[in-house]
N, C-alpha and C positions, 0 to 999 in steps of 0.2 A: 069716564068709564074706561077709555082706551088707556088712558095714563095709569090708572090703577092696574089694569090688566098686565101692561108691560112691566110695570114695577114687580107684580107678582112673578111674572116669568124671569125677571133677572134675579129675584130673590131665590127662586126655585133653582136656577142655574149655580147660583153661588153656593147653595146648600149641596148641590150634587158634586160640584167642584171640589169642595171641602170633604165630603165623604170619600171621594175617589182617591184625594191625597192621603186620608187617614188609612184607607185599605192599601195604597201602595207602600205607605211607611211601615205598615203592620208586616206586609210581605216582604220588604226589604230587611226588617229586623227579624223575621223569621228565616229568610235565607242566610242572613249574616250568622245567626245562631247555628243553623244547619252546617254551615261552612266550618265554624269553629268545632261543632261535634264530629265532623268528618276528619278534621286535622287530628283531634284526640284520638279517634277510632284508630286512624292509620297508625299514629305514634304508639298506642296501646299494642296493636298487631305486630309491629316491628320489633318491640321490646318485649314480648311475650306476657303482657300483663292481662292474663285471662279474666280476673274479675271485672277489669275496666271494659274489655271487649264484650263481655256477657251483659253488663249493665246498660251500656250502650244500645246494643241491640234490643234489649226489652224495653227501655225508656224511649227509643226513636225508632218505631216501626217503619216510619216513612222514609228513613235515611237510605240512600243507594249503598248497598254492601260492596258494589263494584266500583266505588269512587276511587280516583287516582291522585297520586301525589305529583310533584311537580315533574318527576322523571317517568310519568306514566305507569307506575307501579300500584297494583290493588293491594289491599290488606292481605289477602291470601298469598299473593307472591312474596310480599314483605315477611310474611310468617314462614313460608317455605324457604326463603333465602337465609333466614336466621336459624332455622331448624327448631321452630317452635311447635312441636307435634300436636300438642293440646289445642292450640289456636286454630291450626289446619283443620282439625276435627270438627270444632265449632263452626267454622266458616264454610265448610264444604256443603251443608245443607242449604244454605242460602246463597251461595255464588252462582253466577251463570255458567252454562255449560263451556262456552269458549274460554273462559278464564280458568276453569278447572282443567281443561285440556293443556292450557298454557303452563299451569302450575306443575302437572305431572311432568312435563317436558323439562321444566326448570329443575325440579327435583332429581331427575335422572342425570341431567347434565351437571349438576354440582356434586353428584355421588351420595345425595341423601336416601340411601336405599330403603329405610324405614318408612320416610315420608311418602316415597314414591309408591311402595307396597300398600300404604294406607289409603292413598288415593285411587290406586288401581282397583281395591277390593271394596270401594266404598259403593254404596247403591246407586248414588247419582251417576258416577263414571259408568258402571255396569249397564244402566238404562241407556246412557248415550251410546255405549258400544253395541249394544243389542239393536238399537234402532238404525246405526250405520250398517250393520250386518244383514238386517232385514232389507235395507235399500240396496244393498250390493255396493257400497262406498268403500272400495278397496284401492282405488287408484287416485291419490291426493293431488296429482299434478295440477289439475284445474282449480284446486281449492283456493279460495282467496283468504290471504292473511290478514288481520287487523293491524293497524299501524303500530301498536305497542309491542307486538310480538318481537322476539329476538331470534326466532326460528324460521327456517324456510317452510313453506307450507307443505311440502311433500315429506318433512321429516315426521315419522310416526315414533310412538313411545319404543316399539320394538327395534326399528333402525338406530335410534339413539343409543338404547341400552346396549344393543350388540357393538355398536362403535365403541363405547366405552367399556366393553367386556364386563359387563354387570350380569353375572351368571344368574343370580336369583331372579331379577326382573325378566330376563330372557326366558328363563324356565317357566315363570308364571305366564307369560303370554303365550308361549309355545303351547302350554297345557290347554289354554282356551281355544286354540286352533288358529291363532295369527301366524302368518308367515310373511317374509320379504319377498315380494314379487320380483323375479328376475327380469331386467330389462330385456327388450327385444334386441336383435342383432344391430349393429351400428347402421347397416346398410338396408335394414328393414323399411319396405315401401308399403306397408299396410295402412290403412286409412287413419287409425290411431296414431302412429308415429308422424305421419304427415300432418295431421291436426296439431301435434305437439310442436313440430318444428315451425310450423306457421305461427302458432301462439306466440313462442317465444324460444329462439334458439338457445341462447345462454341457459335459460331455465332448464330447457330439455337436456343439455349436456350436464349440468349440475343434478339434476334428477338421476341420471345414470349413475353419475360418480357417487352420489350419497347411498344409492341402492347397493352399490358394488362394495362400498366401505362396510356396510352392514353384513352382507353375504361373505366377505372375506374375514370377518371377525373371529377369533378363537372360540369365543362363547358360543355364536351362532353355529358354526361347523360342528363343535363338540356335542351341543345338545340336539341338533337336528339331523345330522348325518349319520347313516349305519357304518359308513366306511370313510371316516375323517380323511385319512391320507389320500385316496383316490379322488375325493372332492376337491382337496387343496391342490392336487396335481392338476386337474382339469379346470378349475378356476383360475389358477395361476396362469395356464396357457391361454386362457381366454383373455386375461388381463395383459398379458404381454403382447397379444395381438391388438387389443384396444390402445395401448400405448404407441402403436405404430400408426393407427389412423386418427386417434383423438390428441392432435399434436398440441394443443393448448393445456391438456392435463395429461401429459406424458409422464412427467415426474411423479405426479399422484398415482397413476396406475402402475408405474414401475415399483413404487414404494409398497403398494399393496401386494404386488407379485412376491416382491421380497419378503414381506411379512408372512405370506403363506409358506415360503421355503423355510423361514426360521420355525414356523408352527410344526412342520412335519419333523424338523430336527427335534424340538421339545418332545414330541411325541415318542422318537425314538429314545431319547433320554430316559423315558420312563419304562423301557423294557428291562426286566428283571431277570429273565432266565433264557437260555438257548432255546428251549421250545416256544416260548412267546416270540422270540426274534424269527424263527422258521415260519411261525404262522403268519406274522405280518409280511414277510418277505416273499413268501411262496402263495400269498393269496392271489387269486386270478378271477377274471370274470366280474360281474355286477355283484353289488353288496348282498342281494338276495340269495345268490347261489354260493353254496360251499364248495367252491371248486379251487383246487390248489395245484400249482405246477412249480417246478424247480426254479427258485429266483425270478418268479413271474413280476412281482412287484418292483424287484430291482431294475429289471429289463425296462418297465414302464417308466421308471426314474430316468433311466438313460434316454428314453424316447422323449420325455418332455424336458430333457436337460436340466434336471434338478441336481446340480452339482454338490450341494450341501448335503443333500440326502445319501448320494453315492459316496461321498467321502466321509461320512460319519463312521467313527470307530466300530460301531456294532456292525454296520454293513461291511466294512473291510474284514472284520474278524470271520464273519460267515463266508466272504468270498474266499478268503485265504484257506478256510477250513474245506470249502468245495474244491479248490484247485489242487491242494496238497492233501487230498483224503488218503487215510492210511499210512501217513508219513509223519504222524506226530511224535513217534518215538525217535526218528532221525533228527527232527528239528531240535529235540532236547538232548541229543546224544553229544559226546566230546569231540573235540576236532579229529583225532586220531581215527576213531569210529567212523566219522563222516568220510575222511578220505578212504578208508578201506571199502565202505559201501559204495563210494563213486567208483573205484577202480573195478569192482565186481560187477556193477551196473554196465560199465563200458565194456567189459569182456564179454558178457552175456546178452548185449544188445543185439548183435547179429542173429543170435539164436532166436531172440524174442520176434524179431522182424519176420523171420521164416516161419515161425509158428503162426503169426498173425496172418500171413499169406495164405497158408494151408488151412487154417481154421479161424476164419474171421469173426465169427460169431461165438466162438468159445470164450467162456469167461476167463 
């Protein structure tokens, strides 16, 4: 009896082993088939083969849509890279949130405006954005980036679009209420800044630099500021100060300050009439106040040492007009007439001085 029982147990073990081998072989076969399908899926997404992408998604629901190739790129990223808008629209409904966020950054970085707008307006992205706003997730400094990402965790779509001067994307995000948070002062000792320095000093410095790159962009200032010239002056002064203390990024901050100087010059280039020029150069006070003083903005440019703004032909023309007010006819007169006027002026000068001493307030 014992012999028969042991023989039965051995036979049972053998059958179990055979069954497990069959299951294992089947799983390997299924896994191999799935790998082949994923490769086909990635290839179809890369080359914009929409029928194949839809067929694979319908026939293989268990396939991971966020599968990656040898370089760590998902099908969504491959479609964005090669500007296949229709493939992107198909994949957005099935991709995970982090890959959608990475895809919109990639689209902005590559200058694919239409694809970036499509992702930003998609329901999945809007749900993610509303969830972050609800949780108050505005500071991305402590956010952990995944290994396949090519962007720093603190880079947001608005900062990246501003750095690339993509007016359409910046306008879209500003209308949603997004802003670029201005970093704290360099020597700020608040708890938040202390925590960032303890967490990673280099990352803290780059976080500040990336934010200022966005704040100093032409697109962001033009679309977010009521007084772009004043904003450029104040921000340029701040960047010059930072270049003296942030010695490791001195060149970068100086380049940003120079970029702002060039921006104010471009704004002056767009002035068309004398009236527009006087409105710009006489503007005083904060943007919300309609207060004007003679050459107030010109004096501010001198205060902030904005040499390019001061040396601009339009500014010089206004300055010459103020200095030689009422002498336009003399400037265009012939040389004999100029000499005659000079002699008459020298002869009448003592009399004019005497009149001024007697009646200093007389026009």
